[in-house]
N, C-alpha and C positions, 0 to 999 in steps of 0.2 A: 504494500500500500504506500502511496505517496503522502506527503505532508498535508494534502488537501482532503484526505479521507475523513469523513465524519460518520458517526454511527448513531443510530436511533434505536431505542430500546422500549419494548412493551413494559407497562407498569401494572399489569394485572397479576394478582396472586402474591406479589411481594416476597413470598418465601419459596424456597426450593431446597431440596436435599443436595443439590449440586453446588460446588464452590463457584462455578462459572455459569453464566447464561449460555445458551447455545444459539447458533445462527439459524434463524427461521427463513430468512430470505435476503437476497442481495448478492452482489451490489446492485443498487438501483441508483441511477445517475440523475442529477438535477442539471439540465442543460443550461439554466440561467447562471448557476454558480460553478459548474464543473466539478462539484463534489460528489463522491460516492457515499451511499448510505446503506447500512445493513439494518435489518430488524432482528431482534433477539427474542428468545423465549422469556417469559415472565420470571423475574428474580428480584433480589434486593437491588437497590441503587449501587451499593458498593460492589456486589458480585457482577453486576452488569458493566460497571466501569472497568473492573478487572478484565472482563472478557473483551471489552472494547480496546483496552491497552494491549491485550494479547494479540488482537487482530491488527494492531499498528495504529490505532486512533484513540479517540475518546468518545464519551457520550456527546451527543450533538450540542454544538454551540449555535444559537440562533441570533443572527446579527441584524435582522430587519423584518418588517412586516411581510414582505414578499416571500422570504424563506419560511417564516412562520406559517403562512397560508399554504405553501407548497407541501411542507411537512405534514400539516394537518390533513390536507386533501389526499395525500398519497398514503399515509400510514394509519390514520386514526380508525379506519374501517378496513384494515388489512385482512385479507382472506374472508371478507364479508361479515366480520364481527367488530363492533365498536370496542375500542381499547384506549385506556389512558397510556401515555407514553412518557418514560423517563427522559429528561433532558439533562445536560451536563452541568446544571447550575446547583450550587450548594452553599450553605453557610455553616457547615459542620465545624470548621476551624474557629470561627468567631461569630457568635449569634448576631444576626442582622447584617452582616457583611457578606453579601453573596459574591461568588466568583465562579468562573467557568473552569471545569476540570481541565480543559485544554490550555489554560493559562491566558487565553485571549481576554481583552478588556470587555467589561459589561457595558455595551453601548445601546442596548435595546432590551426592553422587558415588556411583558404582557400579562401582568398579574391580574387575577380576578379581583373584584371589589372586596376589600377587607383582607386581602392576602399580600404578602405572606404573614401568617399570624402565629406560627410556632405553637400551635395548640398542644398543651400537655408538656411543653418543653422538649419535644422529640421530633419536631418536623423540620428537618434540615436539608431535604432533597426535593428538587423541583420536578413537577410532572406537568405535561400538557394534557389537559382534560377534555374529553369529548363532551362532557355534560355541562361544562361551564363556558359555553360559547367560545371554544378554542383557547381559553385563557389558561394561565398557570396557577398552580396550587403548590404549597409546600406540604410535604408528606413525610411520615417516618420511614426509616430504612427497612423496617420489617413490621 
C-alpha cells in the first residue's frame, strides 16, 4: 500500500474474539481523492486500527464534506445492511483533544448535535453513524 491508502472500518458488534478485524472488502478507490479504502469486519476501534496498520494504513481520516459524503454513500449500507463505521478520530490520549490516528491535522469535523459528549467517561473513539444523518458520534472501545 502507498502512503495515500486509507481504511474504513465497520462499527457494528464492537467486540470480537479476534485480536484483529478482518478484511471484508476492498480496495475500493475514490476517484476524487485517489485513495484506496478497505472495509473490515466488526471489532473494537483499537483492534480495527491495529488491522489497518497491519495493512499499511490507518482508520480513515476525513478531510472535507465531499469525502464524508462519498464514504457514507459507499460504505454505510455495504452489502445491503446499514452499518455504523469507525473513523480514525480519537481523544483517548487526552479527553476532549481529538486527533486522527494517521497523524494528519483535524481540519474538518461533522459531529452530531451534542457530540462529542464522552458519556460515562469511556467514549473516546469516533464513528460515522447511519442513524444520525451521516454525522459523528463518540463511542466506547468495547
